C-alpha positions as a Markdown table, in Angstrom:
| # | Residue | x | y | z |
|---|---|---|---|---|
| 1 | Unk | 0.0 | 0.0 | 0.0 |
| 2 | Unk | 2.8 | 2.4 | 0.8 |
| 3 | Unk | 4.5 | 1.7 | -2.5 |
| 4 | Unk | 1.8 | 3.5 | -4.2 |
| 5 | Unk | 2.1 | 6.6 | -2.3 |
| 6 | Unk | 4.5 | 8.9 | -4.4 |
| 7 | Unk | 5.4 | 11.1 | -1.3 |
| 8 | Unk | 6.6 | 8.1 | 0.6 |
| 9 | Unk | 8.5 | 6.7 | -2.4 |
| 10 | Unk | 10.3 | 9.8 | -3.1 |
| 11 | Unk | 11.2 | 10.6 | 0.5 |
| 12 | Unk | 12.6 | 7.0 | 0.7 |
| 13 | Unk | 14.5 | 7.5 | -2.4 |
| 14 | Unk | 16.0 | 10.8 | -1.1 |
| 15 | Unk | 16.9 | 9.3 | 2.2 |
| 16 | Unk | 18.6 | 6.4 | 0.6 |
| 17 | Unk | 20.6 | 8.7 | -1.7 |
| 18 | Unk | 21.6 | 10.9 | 1.1 |
| 19 | Unk | 22.7 | 7.9 | 3.0 |
| 20 | Unk | 24.9 | 6.6 | 0.3 |
| 21 | Unk | 26.3 | 9.9 | -0.4 |
| 22 | Unk | 27.1 | 10.3 | 3.1 |
| 23 | Unk | 28.8 | 7.0 | 3.5 |
| 24 | Unk | 31.0 | 7.7 | 0.4 |
| 25 | Unk | 32.1 | 11.0 | 1.7 |
| 26 | Unk | 32.8 | 9.4 | 5.2 |
| 27 | Unk | 34.9 | 6.8 | 3.5 |
| 28 | Unk | 37.1 | 9.1 | 1.4 |
| 29 | Unk | 37.2 | 12.4 | 3.0 |
| 30 | Unk | 40.0 | 11.7 | 5.4 |
| 31 | Unk | 42.3 | 10.8 | 2.5 |
| 32 | Unk | 41.2 | 13.9 | 0.6 |
| 33 | Unk | 41.9 | 16.2 | 3.8 |
| 34 | Unk | 45.3 | 14.5 | 4.3 |
| 35 | Unk | 46.5 | 15.1 | 0.7 |
| 36 | Unk | 45.1 | 18.7 | 0.5 |
| 37 | Unk | 46.4 | 20.0 | 3.9 |
| 38 | Unk | 49.5 | 17.7 | 4.2 |
| 39 | Unk | 48.3 | 16.1 | 7.5 |
| 40 | Unk | 49.2 | 12.7 | 9.0 |
| 41 | Unk | 46.5 | 10.0 | 8.5 |
| 42 | Unk | 45.5 | 10.1 | 12.1 |
| 43 | Unk | 45.0 | 13.9 | 12.5 |
| 44 | Unk | 43.0 | 14.0 | 9.3 |
| 45 | Unk | 40.7 | 11.1 | 10.4 |
| 46 | Unk | 40.2 | 12.9 | 13.8 |
| 47 | Unk | 39.4 | 16.1 | 12.2 |
| 48 | Unk | 36.9 | 14.7 | 9.7 |
| 49 | Unk | 35.4 | 12.2 | 12.3 |
| 50 | Unk | 34.9 | 15.4 | 14.6 |
| 51 | Unk | 33.2 | 17.3 | 11.9 |
| 52 | Unk | 31.0 | 14.5 | 10.9 |
| 53 | Unk | 29.9 | 13.8 | 14.5 |
| 54 | Unk | 29.0 | 17.4 | 15.0 |
| 55 | Unk | 27.1 | 17.8 | 11.7 |
| 56 | Unk | 25.1 | 14.7 | 12.3 |
| 57 | Unk | 24.2 | 15.8 | 15.9 |
| 58 | Unk | 23.1 | 19.3 | 14.5 |
| 59 | Unk | 21.0 | 17.6 | 11.8 |
| 60 | Unk | 19.3 | 15.1 | 14.0 |
| 61 | Unk | 18.0 | 17.7 | 16.4 |
| 62 | Unk | 18.8 | 19.0 | 19.8 |
| 63 | Unk | 18.7 | 15.5 | 21.6 |
| 64 | Unk | 21.6 | 14.3 | 19.7 |
| 65 | Unk | 23.5 | 17.5 | 20.1 |
| 66 | Unk | 22.9 | 17.3 | 23.9 |
| 67 | Unk | 24.2 | 13.7 | 24.0 |
| 68 | Unk | 27.2 | 14.9 | 22.1 |
| 69 | Unk | 28.0 | 17.6 | 24.6 |
| 70 | Unk | 27.4 | 15.2 | 27.6 |
| 71 | Unk | 29.9 | 12.8 | 26.1 |
| 72 | Unk | 32.4 | 15.7 | 25.7 |
| 73 | Unk | 31.9 | 16.9 | 29.2 |
| 74 | Unk | 32.2 | 13.4 | 30.7 |
| 75 | Unk | 35.5 | 13.1 | 28.9 |
| 76 | Unk | 36.8 | 16.4 | 30.5 |
| 77 | Unk | 35.6 | 15.3 | 34.0 |
| 78 | Unk | 37.0 | 11.7 | 34.2 |
| 79 | Unk | 40.4 | 11.5 | 35.9 |
| 80 | Unk | 43.3 | 10.3 | 33.9 |
């Protein structure tokens, strides 16, 4: 029944396309950043991973962003 609904079909196709694009960027963007800015592989991965985490948290809404802030706060408060 849902397959006959054009709004559902196109929203699903858009979500799938966005997911595939994001997965492709997440796979290759650290190497791109590494070569463009002459960084080590570890620092390029940390920079791009941090950017992806923050952008996903902002896109998913305030609850995910709050969770990210709690994780960062917890890391700062834990004794080393």
